[in-house]
C-alpha positions in Angstrom: 103.1 -48.8 -38.0 104.4 -45.7 -39.9 101.3 -43.8 -38.8 101.9 -44.6 -35.2 105.6 -43.5 -35.4 104.5 -40.3 -37.2 101.9 -39.6 -34.5 104.5 -40.1 -31.7 106.9 -37.9 -33.5 104.3 -35.1 -33.8 103.4 -35.4 -30.1 107.1 -35.3 -29.1 107.6 -32.1 -31.2 104.5 -30.5 -29.7 105.8 -31.3 -26.1 109.2 -29.7 -26.9 107.6 -26.6 -28.4 105.3 -26.4 -25.4 108.3 -26.6 -23.1 110.1 -23.8 -25.0 107.0 -21.7 -24.9 106.8 -22.0 -21.2 110.5 -21.2 -20.7 109.7 -17.6 -19.7 107.5 -18.9 -16.9 110.5 -20.4 -15.2 111.9 -17.0 -14.4 110.8 -15.0 -11.3 111.7 -11.5 -12.4 113.1 -9.7 -15.4 114.9 -6.4 -16.1 117.8 -4.8 -17.9 121.5 -4.6 -17.2 123.1 -1.4 -16.0 126.4 -0.2 -14.6 127.6 2.5 -12.3 128.1 5.5 -14.6 130.3 8.5 -13.9 130.2 11.8 -15.8 133.5 13.6 -15.6 133.3 17.4 -15.8 135.9 20.1 -16.3 137.2 21.8 -13.1 139.1 24.5 -14.9 138.4 27.1 -17.6 140.5 27.3 -20.7 141.3 25.5 -24.0 141.5 21.7 -24.0 145.1 21.3 -25.1 145.2 17.5 -25.0 142.5 14.9 -24.7 143.6 11.4 -25.5 140.4 9.5 -25.3 138.0 7.5 -27.4 134.7 5.8 -26.8 135.1 2.1 -25.9 138.5 2.8 -24.4 139.4 1.0 -21.2 141.2 3.3 -18.7 142.5 2.9 -15.1 141.8 4.9 -12.1 143.8 8.3 -12.0 145.0 7.7 -15.5 146.0 11.1 -17.1 143.8 11.6 -20.2 144.6 15.3 -21.0 144.8 18.8 -19.6 143.1 22.2 -19.9 144.6 25.6 -20.6 147.9 26.7 -22.1 151.4 25.3 -21.5 152.4 28.8 -20.5 150.1 28.9 -17.5 151.2 25.4 -16.5 154.9 26.6 -16.5 153.9 29.7 -14.6 152.2 27.7 -11.9 155.2 25.3 -11.7 157.6 28.2 -11.4 155.6 29.9 -8.7 155.6 26.6 -6.8 159.4 26.2 -7.0 159.8 29.8 -5.8 157.6 29.2 -2.8 159.4 25.9 -2.1 162.7 27.8 -2.0 161.3 30.4 0.4 159.8 27.9 2.8 157.3 29.3 5.5 153.8 28.5 6.8 152.4 31.0 4.4 154.3 29.4 1.5 153.0 25.9 2.4 149.4 27.2 2.1 150.2 28.9 -1.2 151.9 25.8 -2.6 148.8 23.8 -1.7 146.6 26.3 -3.6 148.9 26.1 -6.6 148.9 22.3 -6.5 145.1 22.4 -6.4 145.0 24.7 -9.5 147.4 22.4 -11.4 145.4 19.3 -10.5 142.1 20.9 -11.6 143.6 21.5 -15.0 144.4 17.8 -15.4 141.8 15.5 -16.9 141.9 12.1 -15.1 139.8 9.0 -14.9 138.1 8.9 -11.5 137.6 5.1 -11.7 138.8 2.1 -13.7 136.4 1.3 -16.4 135.2 1.9 -20.0 134.5 5.2 -21.7 130.9 5.3 -22.9 130.6 8.7 -24.4 132.9 11.6 -25.2 131.4 15.2 -25.1 134.4 17.4 -25.9 137.4 17.4 -28.3 140.9 18.8 -28.2 141.0 22.5 -29.1 137.5 23.3 -27.7 136.9 25.7 -24.8 136.3 24.1 -21.5 134.2 25.8 -18.8 134.0 24.8 -15.2 131.3 22.1 -14.9 131.2 21.3 -18.6 130.8 17.5 -19.1 133.9 16.0 -20.8 133.1 12.3 -20.9 131.1 9.5 -19.4 132.5 6.2 -18.2 131.4 3.1 -16.3 132.8 0.2 -14.4 131.9 -2.6 -16.8 133.6 -5.4 -14.9 130.9 -5.3 -12.2 127.5 -5.0 -13.9 124.0 -5.0 -12.4 120.7 -6.4 -13.4 117.9 -4.1 -12.3 114.8 -6.3 -12.0 111.3 -5.9 -10.5 109.4 -8.2 -8.2 105.9 -8.2 -6.7 105.0 -7.8 -3.1 104.3 -11.5 -2.6 107.8 -12.3 -3.8 109.6 -10.1 -1.2 109.9 -12.8 1.4 111.9 -14.9 -1.1 114.6 -12.3 -1.7 117.4 -11.4 0.7 120.5 -9.3 0.5 123.7 -11.1 -0.4 121.7 -14.0 -1.6 123.2 -15.8 -4.7 120.8 -16.3 -7.6 121.1 -17.5 -11.2 120.9 -14.7 -13.8 120.2 -15.3 -17.4 121.2 -12.8 -20.0 119.1 -12.6 -23.2 121.3 -12.5 -26.3 118.3 -12.8 -28.7 117.1 -15.7 -30.8 116.3 -17.6 -27.7 120.0 -17.6 -26.7 120.4 -17.3 -23.0 123.7 -17.3 -21.0 123.7 -18.1 -17.3 125.6 -16.1 -14.7 125.9 -16.2 -11.0 124.6 -13.1 -9.3 124.4 -11.6 -5.8 121.4 -9.5 -4.6 123.0 -6.2 -3.5 119.9 -4.0 -3.1 116.2 -4.3 -2.5 114.0 -1.2 -2.6 112.0 -0.4 0.4 109.4 1.5 -1.6 107.0 0.2 -4.2 106.7 1.8 -7.6 104.5 1.4 -10.7 105.5 -1.4 -13.0 107.7 0.0 -15.9 106.0 -0.7 -19.3 109.0 -2.6 -20.6 109.2 -5.0 -17.6 107.3 -8.2 -17.2 106.9 -9.6 -13.7 105.8 -13.1 -12.6 102.4 -11.6 -11.9 101.8 -9.3 -14.9 98.6 -8.0 -13.3 100.5 -6.4 -10.5 100.4 -2.6 -10.6 103.2 -2.0 -8.2 106.6 -3.7 -7.9 109.8 -3.4 -5.9 113.1 -2.8 -7.7 116.1 -5.1 -6.9 119.7 -5.0 -8.1 121.8 -8.1 -8.7 125.5 -7.8 -9.1 127.0 -9.9 -11.9 130.7 -10.4 -12.8 131.0 -9.4 -16.5 132.8 -11.8 -18.8 132.9 -9.1 -21.5 129.6 -10.1 -23.2 127.2 -8.2 -21.0 126.2 -4.8 -22.2 124.2 -1.9 -20.7 120.6 -2.2 -21.7 120.5 -5.9 -22.4 117.5 -7.8 -21.0 118.0 -10.4 -18.3 116.0 -12.8 -16.2 116.3 -14.1 -12.6 115.3 -17.4 -11.1 115.1 -17.1 -7.3 115.0 -20.9 -6.8 117.8 -22.6 -8.7 
């Protein structure tokens, strides 16, 4: 009797392991998470007088993060603007607009709300026009960039809701609801790091699935998609 129970136990364990081993086969596409990244560059030339920023910081759109050039120049521009404002004319309006543009270009602001990914400059360094200062991304709305084969195309539609599974390692998967926002109209060769449902396929189509980030998703993490929930 004990031998029968032991045999049944071994069979049960084998079935469980087989099921776990086939778990990957339940997914229709895989890829990595990415976000809309923005590189902010200097628009003025001069010394970076203030730059209150650190990697991982969350900032809001139009938040002032620092400024370029000396306080003296800022005061001069402000004084010129006041003088023009006191001597109001069509000409002075145009000149004030130019001064406002100069002042705004010396200010370092966040173009979007998001998270600072990298910082390329420090306070006290010289900024030149076009020099990259920092990189940021909107981490609240993150995307899984996955790849599908041609025979899967008819199953994928824009604005379609699909289950997305983020891979946190050690067979730990977290499920999210995603929305298909983009399907490429051109085929490309399968990236080496990506497995498709048909691994023999040489060419695939890229798709992007938007996912609401709960704070756990990171750029570069692996994810899977199941087209039929």
